[in-house]
C-alpha angles and dihedrals in degrees: 000000000000120000097243091051090052091050092050091049092049091049091051092050091050091048091052091048091053095054096073091043091054091048091054093048095058113076116233118254114244113185114223093020094137129089116308116227121181124208113263096022118110117250119256118279093255093057109101103173096201089166091066089067091047097051094118093057122103118258093197117111116236116210112250095021126101110244127332128298088254094053092046089051092050091049091049091051091051092046091050091047094051094046112046091181092058113099120233090242092056093045092052098040092112092065125092121262093203120111117244118217111254095013128103113239128344126292087252094052093046089051092050089049091049092051090050091050092047092052092046091053091046090053090053093053 
């Protein structure tokens, strides 16, 4: 046999040997493999759902600002939850204090209110 034919045959054998190894390395996809929550049952203890308190905030990005009003609110909620000594005003300082047409209060005031409600519910539990 000629040398280039031997090399081609060896390459083909190696390629065929790699196929089963690659198939074993990739985990199988199992739909619905995540956590199972049922309607009406409370979420697990580690679920915080800061976004629920920030629902009224805008999710539109404004040029020149970092993130959206919603994302800043969620971050402020998380920051206030991690640091009990941090006041709601300091936690929400990144949010705008300008009134939006058609919305009640400012993004800042809604965030402060959300932090107060979150802390009140945490004190009850």
